[in-house]
C-alpha positions in Angstrom: -22.9 10.2 16.7 -20.9 13.2 15.7 -21.1 16.1 18.2 -21.4 18.6 15.3 -22.8 18.8 11.8 -19.4 19.9 10.6 -15.9 18.4 10.8 -12.3 19.2 10.0 -10.9 17.8 6.8 -8.0 18.2 4.3 -9.7 19.3 1.1 -8.0 19.3 -2.3 -9.5 22.2 -4.3 -7.0 22.0 -7.2 -3.5 20.7 -7.9 -1.3 22.1 -5.2 -4.2 23.6 -3.3 -4.9 21.4 -0.2 -6.6 23.2 2.7 -7.4 22.1 6.3 -10.9 23.4 6.7 -14.4 22.7 8.1 -16.9 20.9 5.9 -20.2 19.1 6.4 -20.1 15.7 8.1 -21.1 13.2 5.3 -24.3 11.2 5.5 -24.3 7.4 4.9 -26.2 6.2 1.9 -27.9 2.8 1.5 -25.7 0.0 2.9 -23.2 2.5 4.2 -21.7 3.5 7.6 -20.2 6.7 8.9 -16.7 5.9 10.3 -14.9 8.1 12.8 -11.4 8.2 11.5 -8.7 7.4 14.1 -5.6 7.0 12.0 -4.9 7.8 8.3 -1.7 7.2 6.4 0.0 9.3 3.7 1.0 7.3 0.7 3.6 8.3 -1.8 0.9 8.3 -4.4 -0.9 11.0 -2.4 2.1 13.3 -2.9 1.7 13.0 -6.6 -2.0 13.4 -6.4 -1.8 16.6 -4.4 1.0 18.3 -6.3 1.1 16.8 -9.8 -1.9 14.7 -11.0 -4.8 16.0 -9.1 -8.0 14.0 -8.4 -10.9 12.8 -10.6 -13.0 15.7 -9.2 -12.6 18.8 -7.1 -13.1 19.5 -4.3 -12.0 16.1 -2.9 -10.9 14.8 0.5 -7.9 12.5 -0.2 -6.8 9.5 1.9 -7.1 5.8 1.1 -5.2 4.3 4.0 -7.3 4.7 7.1 -9.0 3.0 10.1 -11.5 4.0 12.7 -14.7 3.2 14.5 -18.2 2.9 13.2 -20.1 6.0 14.4 -23.5 5.4 12.8 -24.9 3.3 10.0 -28.1 3.0 8.0 -30.8 0.6 9.1 -30.3 -1.4 5.9 -26.5 -1.8 6.6 -25.9 -5.3 7.9 -22.9 -7.1 9.3 -21.4 -4.4 11.5 -22.4 -2.6 14.6 -21.9 0.9 15.9 -18.7 1.1 17.8 -16.9 -1.6 15.8 -13.2 -1.0 15.1 -12.7 -1.4 11.4 -10.2 -1.1 8.6 -11.6 0.6 5.5 -11.0 -0.9 2.0 -10.9 2.0 -0.5 -11.8 0.1 -3.7 -15.5 0.1 -4.4 -16.3 -2.4 -7.2 -19.4 -2.1 -9.4 -20.4 -5.8 -8.8 -21.8 -5.8 -12.3 -19.0 -6.4 -14.7 -17.5 -9.7 -15.8 -14.4 -9.2 -13.6 -16.5 -8.6 -10.4 -18.5 -11.7 -11.3 -15.3 -13.7 -11.4 -14.1 -12.3 -8.1 -11.4 -10.2 -9.6 -12.6 -6.9 -8.1 -9.2 -5.2 -8.6 -9.9 -5.5 -12.4 -13.4 -4.0 -12.2 -14.4 -2.0 -15.3 -16.3 0.7 -13.4 -14.9 0.9 -9.9 -15.0 3.8 -7.5 -12.3 4.6 -5.0 -12.1 6.4 -1.7 -9.5 9.2 -1.7 -9.3 9.7 -5.4 -12.8 9.4 -7.0 -14.8 10.1 -3.8 -14.0 11.5 -0.4 -11.6 9.5 1.6 -10.0 9.4 5.1 -8.1 12.7 5.6 -11.0 13.9 7.7 -12.6 13.3 11.1 -15.3 11.2 9.5 -15.7 9.2 6.3 -18.5 7.2 4.7 -17.9 3.7 3.4 -20.0 0.7 2.4 -20.2 -1.9 5.2 -19.0 -4.4 2.6 -15.7 -2.5 2.6 -15.2 -2.7 6.4 -12.9 -5.3 7.8 -13.0 -6.0 11.6 -9.8 -5.3 13.5 -8.4 -8.2 15.5 -7.9 -7.7 19.2 -4.6 -6.0 20.1 -3.9 -4.4 16.8 -3.7 -0.6 16.9 -5.5 1.9 14.7 -2.1 3.1 13.4 -1.1 -0.4 12.4 -4.5 -1.0 10.8 -4.3 2.2 8.7 -1.4 0.4 6.9 -3.6 -2.6 5.9 -4.1 -1.2 2.4 -0.4 -1.3 1.5 0.0 -4.6 3.4 -2.8 -6.1 1.3 -1.1 -4.8 -1.9 2.1 -6.5 -0.9 0.4 -9.8 -0.1 -1.5 -9.7 -3.3 1.7 -9.2 -5.2 3.3 -12.2 -3.5 0.3 -14.3 -4.5 0.6 -13.1 -8.1 4.3 -14.0 -8.1 3.6 -17.5 -6.8 6.3 -17.4 -4.2 7.0 -20.8 -2.6 8.8 -21.9 0.5 12.5 -22.3 0.0 12.6 -19.9 -3.0 14.8 -16.8 -3.1 13.4 -13.3 -3.5 15.1 -10.0 -4.2 13.1 -6.8 -3.5 14.0 -3.5 -5.0 12.7 -0.9 -2.7 12.8 -1.0 1.1 10.1 1.5 1.8 6.9 0.5 3.7 5.5 -1.9 1.0 8.9 -3.5 0.4 9.6 -4.1 4.1 6.1 -5.5 4.5 6.6 -7.7 1.5 9.9 -9.0 2.9 8.3 -9.9 6.2 5.5 -11.8 4.3 8.1 -13.6 2.2 9.9 -14.6 5.4 6.6 -15.9 6.9 6.1 -18.0 3.7 9.6 -19.6 4.1 11.5 -17.8 1.4 15.3 -17.8 1.6 17.4 -16.0 1.0 15.6 -12.6 1.1 17.5 -9.7 -0.4 16.5 -6.1 -0.1 17.9 -3.3 -2.2 17.6 0.5 -1.7 19.8 3.5 -1.2 20.7 5.5 2.0 21.9 4.5 5.4 18.5 5.0 7.1 16.6 2.7 4.8 19.3 0.1 5.1 19.2 0.3 8.9 15.4 0.1 8.9 15.6 -3.2 6.9 18.3 -4.6 9.1 16.3 -3.6 12.2 13.6 -6.0 11.1 16.1 -8.8 11.1 17.0 -9.0 7.4 20.6 -10.0 6.8 21.0 -9.4 3.1 20.4 -5.6 2.5 22.2 -3.9 -0.3 22.9 -0.2 -0.6 22.7 0.3 -4.3 24.5 3.7 -4.0 27.8 1.8 -3.2 27.4 -1.6 -4.7 26.1 -3.4 -7.8 22.8 -4.9 -6.7 22.6 -7.3 -9.6 26.1 -8.8 -8.9 25.3 -9.0 -5.2 22.0 -10.8 -5.7 23.5 -13.3 -8.1 26.2 -14.1 -5.5 23.8 -14.3 -2.6 21.1 -16.3 -4.4 23.4 -18.6 -6.4 23.1 -17.1 -9.9 19.9 -15.1 -9.5 16.7 -14.9 -7.5 13.7 -17.0 -8.1 11.5 -13.9 -7.7 12.6 -10.3 -8.2 10.3 -7.5 -7.2 10.4 -4.1 -8.8 8.9 -1.9 -6.1 10.6 1.5 -6.8 9.0 2.5 -10.1 12.2 3.6 -12.0 13.4 2.3 -15.4 16.8 1.6 -13.9 15.5 -0.6 -11.1 13.2 -2.5 -13.6 16.3 -3.3 -15.7 18.2 -4.4 -12.5 15.3 -6.5 -11.3 15.1 -8.3 -14.6 18.9 -8.8 -14.8 19.0 -10.2 -11.2 16.4 -12.9 -11.8 17.6 -16.5 -12.4 16.8 -18.5 -15.5 13.1 -19.2 -15.6 12.7 -16.6 -12.8 9.7 -14.3 -12.2 9.8 -10.5 -12.1 7.0 -8.9 -10.2 6.1 -5.4 -11.3 4.8 -3.7 -8.2 6.0 0.0 -8.4 4.2 2.7 -10.3 6.6 3.5 -13.1 8.0 7.0 -13.4 9.4 7.6 -16.9 9.6 5.5 -20.0 11.2 2.0 -19.9 13.5 1.2 -22.8 15.6 -1.9 -23.2 18.7 -2.3 -25.4 18.6 -5.1 -27.8 21.0 -7.3 -25.7 18.8 -6.7 -22.6 15.6 -7.8 -24.4 17.3 -10.8 -25.9 18.5 -11.7 -22.4 14.9 -11.7 -21.2 14.0 -14.1 -23.9 16.9 -16.4 -23.5 16.5 -16.7 -19.8 12.7 -17.3 -20.3 11.7 -14.8 -17.6 8.0 -14.3 -16.6 7.0 -10.7 -16.1 4.0 -10.4 -13.7 1.9 -7.3 -13.2 0.0 -6.6 -10.0 -2.4 -3.9 -8.8 -4.4 -3.3 -5.6 -5.6 -6.4 -3.7 -8.2 -9.0 -3.4 -11.1 -7.6 -1.2 -13.8 -10.3 -1.6 -15.1 -12.6 -0.2 -15.6 -11.1 3.2 -13.5 -12.9 5.8 -11.2 -14.6 3.3 -9.2 -11.9 1.4 -5.9 -10.1 1.3 -7.1 -7.6 4.0 -8.2 -10.2 6.5 -5.0 -12.2 5.9 -2.8 -9.1 6.4 -4.7 -8.2 9.6 -4.2 -11.7 10.9 -0.5 -11.5 10.3 -0.4 -8.2 12.2 -2.3 -9.9 15.1 0.0 -12.9 15.4 3.3 -10.9 15.0 4.4 -12.2 11.6 3.9 -8.7 10.2 5.3 -5.8 12.1 4.2 -2.5 10.7 4.4 0.0 13.6 8.2 0.1 13.4 7.8 1.5 9.8 6.0 4.6 11.1 8.6 7.4 11.2 6.2 10.3 11.6 3.1 10.6 13.8 1.4 13.9 13.5 -1.8 15.8 14.1 -4.1 15.9 11.0 -3.9 19.7 10.7 -0.2 19.3 9.8 -0.9 17.2 6.7 0.1 20.0 4.2 3.4 20.4 6.1 3.9 16.6 5.9 3.3 16.4 2.2 5.7 19.3 1.5 8.3 17.5 3.6 7.8 14.3 1.6 7.8 16.0 -1.8 11.0 18.0 -1.1 12.8 15.1 0.8 13.6 17.4 3.7 14.1 14.5 6.1 14.1 10.7 6.1 10.6 9.1 6.3 9.0 5.7 5.8 5.4 5.8 6.8 3.8 9.2 7.7 0.7 8.7 9.8 -2.0 11.2 10.9 -3.4 10.4 14.3 -6.8 11.7 15.2 -7.7 12.3 18.8 
C-alpha cells in the first residue's frame, strides 16, 4: 500500500512543459492493479512527445517502458498477487474490433496506450490492467525488464521479416532496439549479421556485444560493405533509424528477392529517383512494415519470449544502459537527449 495519498511524478502540461511534481496516487479500476514503479526507461519517442508533438491529452504522465511491483489490486483482478514483480505492457486493446478478435492487438482500431493516451510510468505508481502485466523471471533486474517494450518490438519485427537460420541480416541503427534485434538474430542463427551506424561510441557498443561486422557509415559506404560481407546483399535489411537516406541504403543493400523491414519512425519525406524505384521492382524486393508487438495470449507472446531470452542470457540489455538517474532528473535527461550533449544509448530512471 502507498504510504501517502500523493506521489511524485513527471507531468507533461503542454509541449515543452514537463514538471516533476506531487499528484494524487491513481486508484485501480475494474480488473486493474496499482504498480509501484521501480525502473522506467526514456525512449527516443518520448523526446519528440515532450518537446514537439505533445500528448493526446494534458496533463499527462508519460512513460511507456517500465517495470515494478504490484502494490494493490482490485478484488475482481485475477491472475496476479500483491508483491508480484511485473513488466507492464503499455498497449491496451479494445478487445472488440475485428483485429483484436483475430489476435492482432497491435492493429486495434480503438486502442489506449500508457504514457501517451493515459498516464504512464514516469511516476512512483501507475495503474494497469492485470491482463497487461507479465511476470518477471527469476534473476532479471527491474532495469532490464523496463526494456522489455523495445525488446518485444524488435522481436516482433524479426517475426514479421521471417528471418531464418543461416540468413544474412543488415541492421541500420545500432541504438538499443538495433542492438537487441542483432542479439535476437544471432540467437536465431542468422549469419552474417551487419550493423550500421555513425560514431565511435555506437560502433564500440556493438562490437562490445560480440558483433564482428560493424560499419561506421560516416567513413564508409554501408551498401558496398554489406554487399561484400553478405555476398551481393543481405537477405533481410532493417531500417531502424527513420531517415530517408537510411531507407534508400537499406533497400539498396538487400539482395535480389530480399526483404526490407521498416522499423524506424520516419522523419521527413521519402522520395525515390526513377532508377531507385525501378531497382526495387527488378530485384523483386519485399517491403515489410512493423509496429509495436504481440501482447496476447498471456504466457505466449513477444513480451514473455523477450523476458525468457533475458533470463537465459541470449539477450543482454543492461550493457545498453548508459545513464541511470533519479526520476527527478528526467527533465535534465530529456534536454541532454534532445540536444545531444553526450553519448547515450538507453537512459533509465531508477526509483528507490
